[in-house]
C-alpha positions, 0 to 999 in steps of 0.5 A: 529494470532499475532498482529505483523503478522497482521501488517506485512500482512497489510504492505505488502498489502499496498506496493502491492496496492501502487505499483500497483496504481503507475504502473497503473498511469504510464501505464494509465490502469484505469480512474484517480480517480480509480488509485488515490484511489488504491494508497491512500488506499495502502499508508493508509495501510502502514501508519497504519500498525505500522511496524517499519522501522529500516534503521539506 
């Protein structure tokens, strides 16, 4: 697999985990430490994905 593809997959998995953690916090589905851990792992995946955000 190309590196760009791996970085894109890592970015999308990070987005999914971060949003899942946020939804679990909103609906109070799991204990607080588990929700925080899921959110932090998602943010870490996004931060290390090396995907460029060309917004401007």
